[in-house]
LUMDO-111162 format. One record per residue (C-alpha): residue in one letter; x, y, z. Coordinates in steps of 0.1 Angstrom, whole numbers, padded with zeros to 4 digits, always signed. Layout:
residues N
AXYZ...
END
This chain:
residues 463
M+0000+0000+0000G+0017+0032-0012N+0018+0063+0010K-0001+0086-0014L-0039+0084-0013K-0055+0077-0047G-0090+0077-0060R-0090+0038-0062D-0084+0037-0024L-0116+0055-0018I-0135+0034-0044K-0124+0003-0025L-0139+0017+0006G-0172+0021-0012F-0172+0057-0023P-0194+0063-0054K-0176+0070-0087N-0187+0106-0088N-0173+0141-0079S-0171+0133-0042I-0139+0114-0048N-0123+0144-0065I-0135+0166-0037A-0121+0143-0011L-0087+0140-0028G-0085+0178-0032Q-0092+0184+0005I-0068+0158+0017N-0040+0169-0006R-0045+0205+0005Y-0048+0200+0042R-0038+0164+0053K-0010+0154+0029K+0016+0149+0058E-0007+0125+0077K-0005+0087+0074K-0027+0071+0047E-0042+0045+0071R-0055+0072+0095I-0071+0092+0066L-0087+0061+0053E-0102+0053+0087E-0117+0087+0088A-0129+0085+0052K-0148+0052+0060E-0165+0070+0089V-0175+0098+0066L-0189+0073+0040L-0210+0055+0066T-0224+0086+0084P-0219+0116+0061E-0246+0137+0079K-0223+0137+0111F-0196+0155+0091Q-0216+0182+0074G-0200+0216+0083N-0167+0199+0092A-0137+0219+0080I-0120+0191+0062W-0147+0165+0054G-0178+0188+0052K-0175+0193+0015V-0171+0155+0009A-0200+0147+0032E-0221+0172+0013G-0212+0155-0020L-0223+0121-0005V-0256+0134+0009K-0267+0156-0020P-0244+0153-0050V-0245+0184-0071E-0243+0181-0109I-0218+0207-0123Q-0235+0222-0154M-0230+0253-0175H-0252+0282-0163K-0269+0303-0190L-0276+0340-0187K-0311+0353-0188T-0322+0371-0219T-0334+0402-0200R-0318+0423-0173V-0332+0427-0138P-0341+0463-0127F-0312+0487-0123S-0303+0523-0119I-0272+0542-0131Y-0261+0575-0115G-0240+0600-0135E-0243+0578-0167N-0225+0603-0189E-0194+0602-0168I-0191+0564-0168D-0171+0544-0194E-0190+0520-0216Q-0171+0489-0205A-0182+0494-0168K-0218+0497-0180F-0215+0465-0201Q-0200+0447-0171L-0231+0456-0150Y-0255+0447-0179D-0239+0412-0180A-0242+0408-0142L-0279+0418-0144K-0286+0387-0165L-0272+0362-0140P-0298+0336-0129I-0292+0347-0093A-0295+0385-0099V-0325+0405-0085Q-0315+0442-0088G-0284+0463-0096A-0270+0498-0096L-0240+0517-0108M-0225+0545-0088P-0212+0578-0104D-0175+0570-0098A-0178+0536-0116H-0151+0522-0139A-0143+0488-0154G-0130+0460-0131Y-0130+0422-0129G-0164+0406-0125L-0185+0435-0112P-0173+0469-0123I-0158+0491-0095G-0188+0511-0083G-0211+0482-0091V-0239+0471-0067L-0257+0438-0072A-0284+0421-0051T-0286+0383-0055E-0307+0355-0041N-0290+0332-0017A-0256+0334-0035V-0224+0353-0030I-0200+0362-0059P-0163+0365-0046Y-0154+0388-0074G-0186+0408-0067V-0170+0416-0033G-0135+0421-0047V-0100+0409-0040D-0095+0434-0011I-0123+0422+0011G-0135+0448+0036C-0115+0477+0020R-0128+0507+0039M-0125+0543+0049C-0120+0556+0084L-0120+0592+0095T-0111+0604+0130I-0118+0640+0140Y-0096+0654+0168P-0103+0684+0191I-0073+0702+0176K-0078+0734+0156A-0067+0734+0119S-0041+0761+0127Y-0020+0734+0145L-0010+0722+0110K+0009+0754+0102G+0032+0752+0132K+0036+0714+0136R+0036+0703+0099H+0071+0688+0101Q+0063+0668+0132L+0030+0655+0116E+0050+0644+0085N+0075+0625+0106M+0046+0609+0125L+0032+0594+0093S+0067+0586+0079E+0078+0567+0110H+0046+0552+0124T+0026+0540+0094K+0036+0509+0074F+0027+0501+0037G+0029+0474+0011M+0040+0438+0012R+0071+0439+0034E+0067+0467+0060T+0054+0457+0094H+0054+0474+0128A+0084+0465+0150I+0061+0464+0181K+0032+0441+0172H-0002+0446+0189D-0025+0417+0197H-0062+0418+0191E-0092+0398+0203L-0100+0390+0167F-0072+0364+0167E-0092+0344+0193R-0120+0339+0167T-0129+0302+0161E-0128+0307+0123F-0090+0309+0126N-0090+0273+0139D-0121+0259+0121I-0113+0269+0085P-0080+0254+0074L-0072+0282+0049L-0076+0308+0077K-0054+0287+0101K-0026+0290+0076L-0031+0328+0072K-0033+0337+0109T+0004+0344+0114K+0005+0367+0084A-0026+0385+0096Y-0011+0390+0130Q+0021+0404+0115Q+0002+0428+0091L-0022+0442+0117G-0022+0480+0116T-0005+0482+0082S-0019+0495+0049G-0017+0481+0014G-0001+0494-0018G-0019+0511-0048N-0044+0538-0037H-0043+0530+0000F-0033+0559+0022V-0030+0575+0056E-0037+0613+0056F-0037+0643+0079G-0061+0670+0067I-0086+0697+0077V-0121+0687+0086N-0147+0715+0080I-0178+0712+0101S-0206+0734+0087E-0234+0751+0107E-0265+0736+0091N-0254+0699+0094N-0235+0696+0127E-0240+0658+0134F-0212+0657+0159N-0221+0684+0185L-0189+0703+0177P-0186+0740+0174I-0186+0752+0138G-0151+0754+0125E-0121+0735+0112Y-0104+0706+0129I-0075+0682+0124G-0086+0649+0110L-0069+0615+0102L-0083+0596+0072T-0072+0561+0063H-0080+0539+0033S-0070+0502+0033G-0085+0467+0035S-0078+0432+0048R-0042+0429+0035G-0029+0394+0026L-0057+0377+0046G-0084+0391+0023A-0064+0386-0009N-0058+0349-0001I-0095+0343+0008A-0106+0360-0024K-0082+0339-0045H-0091+0305-0029Y-0129+0310-0031T-0129+0325-0065Y-0111+0294-0077L-0138+0272-0060A-0166+0293-0074A-0152+0290-0110K-0149+0252-0106Q-0185+0247-0093C-0202+0274-0114P-0192+0273-0150L-0204+0304-0169P-0200+0318-0204K-0165+0332-0209N-0176+0369-0209V-0190+0365-0173Q-0167+0338-0159H-0155+0362-0132L-0190+0364-0118A-0191+0327-0107W-0210+0324-0074L-0212+0302-0043D-0245+0290-0031L-0250+0300+0005N-0268+0267+0013M-0236+0248+0004H-0204+0242+0024D-0181+0265+0003G-0207+0293+0003Q-0211+0291+0041E-0173+0289+0046Y-0167+0319+0023W-0193+0340+0042M-0176+0333+0075A-0141+0340+0060M-0154+0372+0043N-0169+0385+0075L-0137+0378+0094A-0117+0396+0068G-0140+0426+0071D-0136+0427+0109Y-0098+0423+0104A-0098+0454+0080K-0116+0474+0107A-0091+0462+0133C-0062+0474+0111H-0078+0509+0108D-0085+0510+0146N-0048+0501+0152I-0035+0528+0129H-0058+0555+0145K-0049+0543+0180R-0011+0546+0173I-0015+0581+0157G-0039+0593+0184K-0014+0582+0211L+0014+0602+0194L-0009+0633+0191G-0017+0629+0228T-0054+0634+0223K-0087+0614+0220A-0110+0614+0191I-0142+0634+0193A-0158+0617+0163K-0151+0586+0141I-0168+0578+0108E-0161+0546+0089N-0175+0523+0062H-0166+0493+0041H-0168+0495+0003N-0158+0460-0008F-0182+0436+0009A-0215+0417+0007W-0243+0422+0032K-0276+0403+0040E-0302+0431+0035Q-0340+0434+0031V-0348+0445-0005N-0385+0448-0012N-0393+0426+0019Q-0370+0399+0007E-0336+0390+0022L-0310+0393-0005I-0272+0394-0007V-0261+0430-0016H-0226+0432-0031R-0210+0466-0030K-0178+0465-0050G-0163+0500-0046A-0196+0514-0033T-0204+0530+0001P-0235+0518+0021A-0259+0547+0023N-0289+0535+0043K-0311+0562+0058G-0292+0581+0084Q-0259+0561+0080L-0227+0581+0081G-0199+0576+0056I-0168+0593+0041I-0163+0596+0004P-0127+0607-0005G-0117+0628-0035S-0080+0626-0044M-0049+0638-0026T-0056+0673-0039A-0094+0672-0037P-0117+0672-0007G-0134+0642+0007Y-0170+0644+0018I-0186+0634+0052V-0221+0622+0042R-0253+0608+0056G-0272+0582+0036L-0307+0590+0023G-0317+0554+0020N-0325+0554-0017S-0339+0520-0026E-0332+0524-0063S-0295+0526-0056L-0298+0496-0032N-0290+0521-0004S-0256+0528-0019A-0234+0557-0029S-0200+0561-0046H-0168+0551-0027G-0147+0580-0040A-0141+0601-0071G-0133+0570-0093R-0105+0566-0117L-0104+0586-0150F-0072+0570-0162S-0059+0535-0156R-0025+0529-0138R-0008+0522-0171K-0023+0553-0188C-0011+0574-0159K+0025+0562-0164E+0022+0572-0201K+0005+0605-0196F+0019+0622-0164T+0053+0631-0151K+0067+0635-0116S+0071+0672-0121E+0034+0677-0131I+0024+0658-0099K+0048+0680-0078N+0032+0711-0093Q-0003+0699-0085L+0007+0691-0049K+0024+0725-0044M-0007+0744-0058N-0028+0726-0032D-0003+0729-0003V-0001+0691+0000S+0029+0671+0013L+0033+0636-0002I+0053+0608+0014G+0057+0579-0011G+0031+0575-0039G+0037+0567-0075I+0028+0583-0109D-0001+0558-0111E-0018+0576-0081A-0014+0611-0096P-0042+0634-0085M-0051+0639-0122A-0058+0601-0124Y-0092+0607-0107K-0126+0621-0118N-0138+0654-0105I-0152+0647-0070K-0175+0677-0072K-0192+0663-0103V-0194+0628-0087M-0211+0643-0057A-0235+0664-0079N-0246+0631-0095Q-0256+0615-0062Q-0275+0642-0044E-0305+0618-0042L-0283+0592-0025V-0265+0612+0003E-0264+0646+0020V-0232+0663+0028L-0224+0671+0064G-0188+0683+0061T-0155+0680+0042F-0120+0666+0047T-0092+0683+0028P-0059+0663+0026K-0027+0682+0037I-0002+0654+0045V-0005+0622+0025R+0014+0590+0031M+0013+0561+0005D+0033+0531-0004K+0067+0540-0019
END
């Protein structure tokens, strides 16, 4: 008897000659390959005899599911008509982004959709795309950076503080924020999140726990940032019980780091295997929430979202300690996530890929660019937008196009004109890469109301 488990070993035990054998081999090779073959076969026999006992089990749950209710893998066809949808700021959105939404609206699981005014083309759903589905979640409808989010802290420090202490604030961001794949904090902080059972119950997450611990309180590359800026609180919309005026604020944009990226990669692969779709929509493969992989992804996605929040909390805690002051207000929101929400009295899965939740009364922050203001907003609960708003200004030029079109000296001029200091950042994140945030906000007046603004003054990005 060789050491490597083969399909014929499982057939000898009595496994049916169907997909459950492939599933079993895939799970064993991924998570149990160092264990003795005899031990695995003993367990496999138990699974075969009493599969219902193993449903939900981290290793054998998927195999048990295949034995209890085998699923036939078949090509899904798109509907011939689109489900209802709304587009905001249609004239400012590229055609490819619209066509990506139109395709998503024909999925058999789709119920309703929307496109935000900052939208542009992406993989699967366009960035700025919102899609409500029935009992199914699309990993690429959430996005690779699960739980990517904004967080704004307002401090009881007058804006004039920036003039005298600019150099100290620049040093604070330079030395106490970490970006990209390699930078981590020398002094690591623990977090109650690492006690969560998902880190033990889901084999993929177990392998990622150390990486997540090391990356806590760090930011990703690309368009992720930590910024000091001026928060302007206006008289007519003072949500925060603050005197009218200008305050120092800290704004961060980042997601779930390597944890979220690996979850996205793993479950996108599983979705594509189980949910064959025509080539033009293959990135929209979904996971059924009644099935093992769908339930597991849902738990992993929610953990990644909570981890993204923990990263922001950690950054703001570190900076607040250095400033020697406590926050007087904090506003935060995810924009790459899926939620269970009531839509027309039916519980649906609402995917917001690069879109801000804007339920009635819900606060959010919509950034502009490093030389344009961000907006503190309150949701109006517009059902036609699936209670959503834009997540920023949105890209006008792709990263590649920026490198062809702009120079470092042009960026320096833009920064100087707007009195902005930049630490790190590449040509692909040039302020000119983004749409006009004022136009974007004008196109979503029926989605959110503006309570105040955040104007960046010191920006830290990946080098």
